[in-house]
C-alpha positions as MATLAB code, in Angstrom:
seq = 'XXXXXXXXXXXXXXXXXXXXXXXXXXXXXXXXXXXXXXXXXXXXXXXXXXXXXXXXXXXXXXXXXXXXXXXXXXXXXXXXXXXXXXXXXXXXXXXXXXXXXXXXXXXXXXXXXXXXXXXXXXXXXXXXXXXXXXXXXXXXXXXXXXXXXXXXXXXXXXXXXXXXXXXXXXXXXXXXXXXXXXXXXXXXXXXXXXXXXXXXXX';
ca = [
     -26.053   -1.607   -8.025;
     -25.540   -0.014   -4.751;
     -22.921    3.030   -4.583;
     -19.930    2.477   -2.793;
     -19.940    3.973    0.608;
     -16.456    4.879    0.519;
     -17.150    7.082   -2.543;
     -19.898    8.695   -0.827;
     -18.689    9.670    2.233;
     -15.269   11.043    0.040;
     -17.833   13.007   -2.179;
     -19.657   14.488    1.167;
     -16.096   15.337    2.425;
     -14.896   17.174   -0.620;
     -18.031   19.076   -0.157;
     -17.682   19.938    3.074;
     -17.848   23.813    4.313;
     -17.999   23.417    7.957;
     -14.960   25.703    8.359;
     -16.440   28.670    6.252;
     -20.326   28.269    6.984;
     -20.170   27.060   11.242;
     -16.979   27.379   12.024;
     -14.997   27.141   15.164;
     -13.388   29.444   17.605;
     -10.741   30.814   14.628;
     -13.156   32.033   12.811;
     -14.202   31.237    9.182;
     -11.292   29.667    6.804;
      -9.997   32.915    5.426;
     -10.464   30.931    1.473;
     -12.447   28.860   -0.494;
     -12.201   24.897    0.959;
     -10.747   22.295   -0.760;
     -11.039   19.202    1.019;
      -8.064   16.549    0.255;
      -8.185   12.868    1.310;
      -7.456    9.979   -0.266;
      -8.015    6.474   -0.039;
      -9.786    3.053   -0.968;
     -10.960    0.201    1.080;
      -7.911   -2.106    0.112;
      -5.078    0.380    1.303;
      -2.773   -1.390    3.939;
      -1.162    2.056    4.521;
      -1.839    5.158    5.751;
      -0.086    8.730    5.808;
      -1.790   10.784    8.890;
      -0.120   14.251    8.055;
      -1.239   17.581    9.447;
      -2.824   19.691    6.751;
      -2.343   20.744    2.793;
      -0.008   23.145    2.158;
      -0.076   26.512   -0.380;
       1.434   24.405   -3.009;
      -1.514   21.278   -2.341;
      -4.232   23.797   -1.988;
      -3.384   24.795   -5.549;
      -2.629   21.480   -7.220;
      -5.044   19.383   -5.226;
      -2.540   16.775   -5.268;
      -1.576   15.853   -1.781;
       2.341   16.258   -1.136;
       2.908   17.419   -4.115;
       5.913   19.550   -3.026;
       9.410   19.166   -1.433;
       7.852   17.591    1.603;
       6.244   15.247   -0.655;
       9.578   14.404   -2.109;
      11.189   13.742    1.224;
       8.900   11.817    2.291;
       8.706    9.441   -0.928;
      11.968    8.899    0.036;
      12.044    7.808    3.462;
       9.212    5.459    2.456;
      11.071    4.360   -0.225;
       8.591    4.480   -3.158;
       8.317    6.344   -6.571;
       4.952    8.757   -7.196;
       2.947    6.020   -9.232;
       2.865    3.809   -6.070;
       2.219    6.789   -3.430;
      -0.397    8.302   -5.526;
      -1.858    4.657   -5.807;
      -4.668    4.702   -3.598;
      -5.567    0.963   -3.662;
      -2.220    0.865   -1.615;
      -1.512    4.237    0.607;
      -4.147    6.143    2.091;
      -3.817    9.878    2.487;
      -5.930   11.427    5.858;
      -4.650   14.747    7.289;
      -5.938   15.906   10.224;
      -7.341   19.390    8.375;
      -8.502   18.337    4.736;
      -7.812   21.945    3.992;
      -5.207   23.945    3.869;
      -5.475   26.569    7.005;
      -3.893   29.817    5.932;
      -0.371   30.865    6.670;
       0.529   32.704    9.899;
       2.150   36.365   10.192;
       6.181   34.628    9.870;
       4.608   32.699    6.383;
       4.700   29.616    8.451;
       1.172   27.516    7.665;
      -1.323   27.429   10.681;
      -2.418   24.419   12.632;
      -4.928   22.025   10.901;
      -8.078   23.266   11.389;
     -10.039   22.101   14.343;
     -13.633   21.123   12.728;
     -12.462   18.016   10.690;
     -11.084   15.679   12.529;
     -14.389   15.179   14.649;
     -16.484   15.493   11.804;
     -14.906   13.466    9.242;
     -12.052   11.212   10.870;
     -13.919    8.470   12.603;
     -16.111    7.625    9.239;
     -13.132    7.840    7.125;
     -11.084    5.412    9.049;
     -14.240    2.813    9.399;
     -13.936    2.607    5.412;
     -10.392    1.551    5.551;
     -10.038   -1.751    7.000;
      -7.225   -3.209    5.345;
      -4.787   -0.630    7.197;
      -1.836   -2.809    8.844;
       0.551    0.645    9.117;
      -0.510    4.092    9.684;
       2.464    6.415    9.070;
       1.835    9.295   12.025;
       3.315   12.299   10.625;
       3.442   15.723   13.065;
       2.437   16.509   16.803;
      -1.226   16.481   15.798;
      -1.782   13.420   13.873;
       0.190   11.891   17.012;
      -1.995   12.893   19.605;
      -5.059   12.017   17.469;
      -3.578    8.356   16.850;
      -1.538    7.549   19.835;
      -3.387    9.389   22.656;
      -2.238    8.820   26.112;
       0.508    6.763   24.546;
       2.162    9.432   22.923;
       5.408   11.179   24.710;
       5.631   15.191   25.439;
       7.266   15.963   21.999;
       7.400   14.680   19.014;
      11.018   14.014   19.402;
      10.321   12.150   22.374;
       7.381   10.244   20.379;
       9.250    9.294   17.510;
      12.365    8.037   19.307;
       9.903    5.772   21.216;
       8.776    4.480   17.860;
       9.439    0.835   18.388;
       6.842    0.879   21.516;
       3.724    1.759   18.735;
       4.179   -1.102   16.391;
       3.387   -2.734   14.344;
       0.045   -0.887   13.504;
       1.582    2.821   13.825;
       4.553    4.751   13.570;
       5.591    8.159   14.442;
       7.576   10.198   12.138;
       8.653   14.064   12.409;
       7.054   16.067    9.466;
       9.070   15.966    6.424;
       9.111   19.570    5.524;
      12.370   21.403    5.126;
      11.938   23.110    8.280;
      12.907   20.064    9.715;
      16.599   19.437    8.012;
      17.907   20.838   11.079;
      16.017   18.402   13.260;
      16.941   15.241   11.028;
      20.772   16.733   11.023;
      20.311   16.989   15.235;
      18.915   13.306   14.835;
      21.071   10.741   12.634;
      19.347    8.272   14.386;
      16.483    8.577   12.310;
      17.299    8.268    8.747;
      20.004    5.506   10.156;
      17.517    3.275   11.936;
      13.727    4.280   11.707;
      13.797    5.063    7.830;
      15.636    1.501    7.135;
      12.690    0.182    8.935;
       9.904    2.035    7.242;
      11.223    1.054    3.804;
      10.907   -2.506    4.820;
       7.785   -2.648    6.061;
       6.370   -0.716    2.945;
       7.988   -2.814    0.889;
       6.428   -5.738    2.250;
       2.911   -3.960    2.223;
       2.693   -2.880   -1.120;
       2.532   -4.764   -4.762;
];
């Protein structure tokens, strides 16, 4: 019996060492790669995020941190539903934890991942009906010239990208002040997200 093309691709991604062996202008990744990506050809929802953080790098489980708790709240799903790859794919812009900057924040996603793998991954996800586009880097890749000048403006115009895409701010605790400043997001966008997700998952 022939092997599943998606399984073959994901196995290649999980063995990827591009950012160490042939890195871009940022130089090699300062630690061992641990690429993280999840999906199944039957998935109807995709979470297109930025890159794993320190806790996710340690556990190997995407959004296995407080930002994941907030994101699951926004989606209205429990952990079992969230991690059911047959329903929800998780495809960050950078598959590996990029390291920390001088202030202790996460560096931007590595630039080697997207051109090497991203188009191939989405070819194996033919059933997607909704991609939740989290943060500036993912919005630039997925929305292209249709995105606005900032994440705030892009998320404010969220209904312009429906039905296939829905831009979100990053669920990090660092965005708590943003959420307080923009109460319309949790009042208007989150209920819509929850309705769409309920309609798409089993």
